[in-house]
C-alpha positions as protocol buffer text, in pm:
chain_id: "A"
residue {
  index: 1
  type: MET
  ca { x: 21140 y: 72 z: 572 }
}
residue {
  index: 2
  type: ALA
  ca { x: 20890 y: -118 z: 780 }
}
residue {
  index: 3
  type: LEU
  ca { x: 20629 y: -323 z: 604 }
}
residue {
  index: 4
  type: PRO
  ca { x: 20267 y: -244 z: 680 }
}
residue {
  index: 5
  type: SER
  ca { x: 20087 y: -461 z: 928 }
}
residue {
  index: 6
  type: ASP
  ca { x: 19896 y: -750 z: 776 }
}
residue {
  index: 7
  type: THR
  ca { x: 19573 y: -556 z: 822 }
}
residue {
  index: 8
  type: HIS
  ca { x: 19691 y: -332 z: 538 }
}
residue {
  index: 9
  type: LEU
  ca { x: 19794 y: -613 z: 306 }
}
residue {
  index: 10
  type: SER
  ca { x: 19443 y: -662 z: 183 }
}
residue {
  index: 11
  type: LYS
  ca { x: 19162 y: -418 z: 199 }
}
residue {
  index: 12
  type: PRO
  ca { x: 18945 y: -504 z: 504 }
}
residue {
  index: 13
  type: SER
  ca { x: 18632 y: -392 z: 324 }
}
residue {
  index: 14
  type: GLU
  ca { x: 18693 y: -642 z: 45 }
}
residue {
  index: 15
  type: VAL
  ca { x: 18510 y: -968 z: 68 }
}
residue {
  index: 16
  type: LEU
  ca { x: 18677 y: -1263 z: -95 }
}
residue {
  index: 17
  type: SER
  ca { x: 18514 y: -1378 z: -413 }
}
residue {
  index: 18
  type: ASP
  ca { x: 18365 y: -1725 z: -403 }
}
residue {
  index: 19
  type: ARG
  ca { x: 18649 y: -1847 z: -626 }
}
residue {
  index: 20
  type: GLU
  ca { x: 18918 y: -1702 z: -402 }
}
residue {
  index: 21
  type: ALA
  ca { x: 18747 y: -1843 z: -93 }
}
residue {
  index: 22
  type: GLN
  ca { x: 18737 y: -2185 z: -265 }
}
residue {
  index: 23
  type: PHE
  ca { x: 19107 y: -2153 z: -346 }
}
residue {
  index: 24
  type: VAL
  ca { x: 19206 y: -2054 z: 8 }
}
residue {
  index: 25
  type: ALA
  ca { x: 18996 y: -2342 z: 146 }
}
residue {
  index: 26
  type: LEU
  ca { x: 19227 y: -2583 z: -41 }
}
residue {
  index: 27
  type: THR
  ca { x: 19527 y: -2473 z: 168 }
}
residue {
  index: 28
  type: PRO
  ca { x: 19542 y: -2762 z: 420 }
}
residue {
  index: 29
  type: SER
  ca { x: 19521 y: -3038 z: 160 }
}
residue {
  index: 30
  type: LEU
  ca { x: 19747 y: -2855 z: -87 }
}
residue {
  index: 31
  type: LEU
  ca { x: 20022 y: -2801 z: 166 }
}
residue {
  index: 32
  type: VAL
  ca { x: 20035 y: -3173 z: 245 }
}
residue {
  index: 33
  type: LYS
  ca { x: 20051 y: -3259 z: -125 }
}
residue {
  index: 34
  type: LEU
  ca { x: 20313 y: -2994 z: -198 }
}
residue {
  index: 35
  type: VAL
  ca { x: 20540 y: -3124 z: 77 }
}
residue {
  index: 36
  type: GLU
  ca { x: 20504 y: -3474 z: -66 }
}
residue {
  index: 37
  type: PHE
  ca { x: 20569 y: -3345 z: -418 }
}
residue {
  index: 38
  type: ASP
  ca { x: 20886 y: -3170 z: -298 }
}
residue {
  index: 39
  type: ARG
  ca { x: 21006 y: -3494 z: -137 }
}
residue {
  index: 40
  type: LEU
  ca { x: 20936 y: -3697 z: -452 }
}
residue {
  index: 41
  type: TRP
  ca { x: 21096 y: -3433 z: -675 }
}
residue {
  index: 42
  type: ALA
  ca { x: 21412 y: -3425 z: -459 }
}
residue {
  index: 43
  type: GLU
  ca { x: 21442 y: -3804 z: -481 }
}
residue {
  index: 44
  type: SER
  ca { x: 21385 y: -3803 z: -858 }
}
residue {
  index: 45
  type: SER
  ca { x: 21645 y: -3528 z: -898 }
}
residue {
  index: 46
  type: ARG
  ca { x: 21897 y: -3722 z: -691 }
}
residue {
  index: 47
  type: LEU
  ca { x: 21842 y: -4036 z: -899 }
}
residue {
  index: 48
  type: TYR
  ca { x: 21865 y: -3832 z: -1221 }
}
residue {
  index: 49
  type: ASP
  ca { x: 22202 y: -3691 z: -1112 }
}
residue {
  index: 50
  type: GLU
  ca { x: 22327 y: -4039 z: -1025 }
}
residue {
  index: 51
  type: ALA
  ca { x: 22211 y: -4180 z: -1358 }
}
residue {
  index: 52
  type: ARG
  ca { x: 22372 y: -3897 z: -1556 }
}
residue {
  index: 53
  type: GLN
  ca { x: 22696 y: -3941 z: -1367 }
}
residue {
  index: 54
  type: ALA
  ca { x: 22701 y: -4318 z: -1419 }
}
residue {
  index: 55
  type: HIS
  ca { x: 22583 y: -4309 z: -1781 }
}
residue {
  index: 56
  type: PRO
  ca { x: 22587 y: -3971 z: -1953 }
}
residue {
  index: 57
  type: ARG
  ca { x: 22337 y: -3961 z: -2234 }
}
residue {
  index: 58
  type: PRO
  ca { x: 22444 y: -3806 z: -2564 }
}
residue {
  index: 59
  type: ASP
  ca { x: 22228 y: -3514 z: -2669 }
}
residue {
  index: 60
  type: PRO
  ca { x: 22026 y: -3640 z: -2969 }
}
residue {
  index: 61
  type: GLU
  ca { x: 22011 y: -3288 z: -3113 }
}
residue {
  index: 62
  type: ILE
  ca { x: 22388 y: -3266 z: -3118 }
}
residue {
  index: 63
  type: PHE
  ca { x: 22455 y: -3630 z: -3197 }
}
residue {
  index: 64
  type: GLY
  ca { x: 22176 y: -3696 z: -3445 }
}
residue {
  index: 65
  type: SER
  ca { x: 22311 y: -4013 z: -3601 }
}
residue {
  index: 66
  type: ALA
  ca { x: 22121 y: -4338 z: -3568 }
}
residue {
  index: 67
  type: ALA
  ca { x: 22419 y: -4489 z: -3384 }
}
residue {
  index: 68
  type: GLN
  ca { x: 22410 y: -4213 z: -3121 }
}
residue {
  index: 69
  type: LYS
  ca { x: 22034 y: -4250 z: -3080 }
}
residue {
  index: 70
  type: GLY
  ca { x: 22079 y: -4624 z: -3031 }
}
residue {
  index: 71
  type: ALA
  ca { x: 22347 y: -4562 z: -2769 }
}
residue {
  index: 72
  type: ALA
  ca { x: 22119 y: -4319 z: -2587 }
}
residue {
  index: 73
  type: GLU
  ca { x: 21837 y: -4574 z: -2588 }
}
residue {
  index: 74
  type: ALA
  ca { x: 22072 y: -4844 z: -2455 }
}
residue {
  index: 75
  type: ILE
  ca { x: 22187 y: -4617 z: -2175 }
}
residue {
  index: 76
  type: GLY
  ca { x: 21822 y: -4566 z: -2082 }
}
residue {
  index: 77
  type: THR
  ca { x: 21795 y: -4936 z: -1998 }
}
residue {
  index: 78
  type: THR
  ca { x: 22068 y: -4927 z: -1732 }
}
residue {
  index: 79
  type: PRO
  ca { x: 21964 y: -4979 z: -1368 }
}
residue {
  index: 80
  type: GLU
  ca { x: 22043 y: -4618 z: -1278 }
}
residue {
  index: 81
  type: TRP
  ca { x: 21824 y: -4474 z: -1553 }
}
residue {
  index: 82
  type: GLN
  ca { x: 21549 y: -4723 z: -1480 }
}
residue {
  index: 83
  type: ALA
  ca { x: 21553 y: -4621 z: -1111 }
}
residue {
  index: 84
  type: TYR
  ca { x: 21520 y: -4259 z: -1214 }
}
residue {
  index: 85
  type: LEU
  ca { x: 21234 y: -4333 z: -1455 }
}
residue {
  index: 86
  type: ALA
  ca { x: 21054 y: -4538 z: -1189 }
}
residue {
  index: 87
  type: SER
  ca { x: 21091 y: -4253 z: -939 }
}
residue {
  index: 88
  type: ARG
  ca { x: 20928 y: -4015 z: -1184 }
}
residue {
  index: 89
  type: GLU
  ca { x: 20603 y: -4214 z: -1197 }
}
residue {
  index: 90
  type: PRO
  ca { x: 20467 y: -4106 z: -854 }
}
residue {
  index: 91
  type: THR
  ca { x: 20613 y: -3759 z: -902 }
}
residue {
  index: 92
  type: ASP
  ca { x: 20439 y: -3715 z: -1237 }
}
residue {
  index: 93
  type: GLU
  ca { x: 20116 y: -3864 z: -1099 }
}
residue {
  index: 94
  type: LEU
  ca { x: 20107 y: -3617 z: -809 }
}
residue {
  index: 95
  type: ASP
  ca { x: 20199 y: -3333 z: -1046 }
}
residue {
  index: 96
  type: SER
  ca { x: 19900 y: -3424 z: -1263 }
}
residue {
  index: 97
  type: GLN
  ca { x: 19670 y: -3441 z: -960 }
}
residue {
  index: 98
  type: LEU
  ca { x: 19786 y: -3100 z: -841 }
}
residue {
  index: 99
  type: ASP
  ca { x: 19748 y: -2951 z: -1189 }
}
residue {
  index: 100
  type: ALA
  ca { x: 19391 y: -3076 z: -1209 }
}
residue {
  index: 101
  type: VAL
  ca { x: 19305 y: -2897 z: -884 }
}
residue {
  index: 102
  type: LEU
  ca { x: 19509 y: -2581 z: -944 }
}
residue {
  index: 103
  type: LEU
  ca { x: 19466 y: -2502 z: -1310 }
}
residue {
  index: 104
  type: PRO
  ca { x: 19119 y: -2345 z: -1272 }
}
residue {
  index: 105
  type: PHE
  ca { x: 19254 y: -2100 z: -1010 }
}
residue {
  index: 106
  type: MET
  ca { x: 19603 y: -2003 z: -1117 }
}
residue {
  index: 107
  type: ASP
  ca { x: 19518 y: -1754 z: -1391 }
}
residue {
  index: 108
  type: GLU
  ca { x: 19273 y: -1570 z: -1167 }
}
residue {
  index: 109
  type: PRO
  ca { x: 19416 y: -1267 z: -988 }
}
residue {
  index: 110
  type: MET
  ca { x: 19394 y: -1306 z: -612 }
}
residue {
  index: 111
  type: VAL
  ca { x: 19351 y: -1011 z: -376 }
}
residue {
  index: 112
  type: SER
  ca { x: 19400 y: -1152 z: -27 }
}
residue {
  index: 113
  type: PHE
  ca { x: 19739 y: -1202 z: 126 }
}
residue {
  index: 114
  type: PRO
  ca { x: 19664 y: -1568 z: 223 }
}
residue {
  index: 115
  type: ALA
  ca { x: 19565 y: -1651 z: -136 }
}
residue {
  index: 116
  type: ILE
  ca { x: 19872 y: -1479 z: -279 }
}
residue {
  index: 117
  type: LEU
  ca { x: 20097 y: -1656 z: -29 }
}
residue {
  index: 118
  type: LEU
  ca { x: 19938 y: -1987 z: -125 }
}
residue {
  index: 119
  type: LYS
  ca { x: 20007 y: -1914 z: -491 }
}
residue {
  index: 120
  type: CYS
  ca { x: 20369 y: -1834 z: -401 }
}
residue {
  index: 121
  type: ARG
  ca { x: 20402 y: -2161 z: -209 }
}
residue {
  index: 122
  type: ILE
  ca { x: 20258 y: -2350 z: -505 }
}
residue {
  index: 123
  type: GLY
  ca { x: 20505 y: -2176 z: -737 }
}
residue {
  index: 124
  type: MET
  ca { x: 20793 y: -2286 z: -515 }
}
residue {
  index: 125
  type: SER
  ca { x: 20711 y: -2649 z: -594 }
}
residue {
  index: 126
  type: LEU
  ca { x: 20545 y: -2625 z: -934 }
}
residue {
  index: 127
  type: ARG
  ca { x: 20756 y: -2383 z: -1134 }
}
residue {
  index: 128
  type: GLN
  ca { x: 20494 y: -2349 z: -1407 }
}
residue {
  index: 129
  type: TYR
  ca { x: 20287 y: -2143 z: -1162 }
}
residue {
  index: 130
  type: GLN
  ca { x: 20558 y: -1902 z: -1047 }
}
residue {
  index: 131
  type: ASP
  ca { x: 20462 y: -1628 z: -1292 }
}
residue {
  index: 132
  type: ASP
  ca { x: 20101 y: -1625 z: -1171 }
}
residue {
  index: 133
  type: ALA
  ca { x: 20215 y: -1593 z: -811 }
}
residue {
  index: 134
  type: VAL
  ca { x: 20469 y: -1320 z: -886 }
}
residue {
  index: 135
  type: GLY
  ca { x: 20210 y: -1126 z: -1085 }
}
residue {
  index: 136
  type: ASP
  ca { x: 19968 y: -1124 z: -793 }
}
residue {
  index: 137
  type: LEU
  ca { x: 20244 y: -1032 z: -549 }
}
residue {
  index: 138
  type: GLU
  ca { x: 20362 y: -744 z: -769 }
}
residue {
  index: 139
  type: ARG
  ca { x: 20006 y: -615 z: -803 }
}
residue {
  index: 140
  type: LEU
  ca { x: 19956 y: -629 z: -425 }
}
residue {
  index: 141
  type: ALA
  ca { x: 20287 y: -451 z: -364 }
}
residue {
  index: 142
  type: LYS
  ca { x: 20189 y: -172 z: -602 }
}
residue {
  index: 143
  type: GLU
  ca { x: 19847 y: -133 z: -440 }
}
residue {
  index: 144
  type: VAL
  ca { x: 19978 y: -133 z: -83 }
}
residue {
  index: 145
  type: LEU
  ca { x: 20324 y: 21 z: -103 }
}
residue {
  index: 146
  type: CYS
  ca { x: 20284 y: 258 z: -397 }
}
residue {
  index: 147
  type: ALA
  ca { x: 19943 y: 397 z: -311 }
}
């Protein structure tokens, strides 16, 4: 089955709402920040894996004794865990910056293909937004392919 041409992916007669136009206008700056977030996240993940391999932390829910909690805290002071924690600072900072920009838009249904694709790209990096993107994509698929 061939997909419809992009002219059919959004209704040509529809004009973007001001909010959707504002969202789409963020694309250039968001893409740069998302690429940087992905890089930071990959580095943090690598350091987390190294720290866990070097010094596995006991699960405090399974090992609830004070001795186990003390051991977990001591492990957290090792160089590997400290490197991981330090790598999370810029990652978390950028995550917070992106959230501040995105949160007002993500619960709003988008109708244009560029806006939905942008939501999907955001969801690839920031998993908390995947459901919003999938919801818009499913709605568009029903409107276009099931009409």
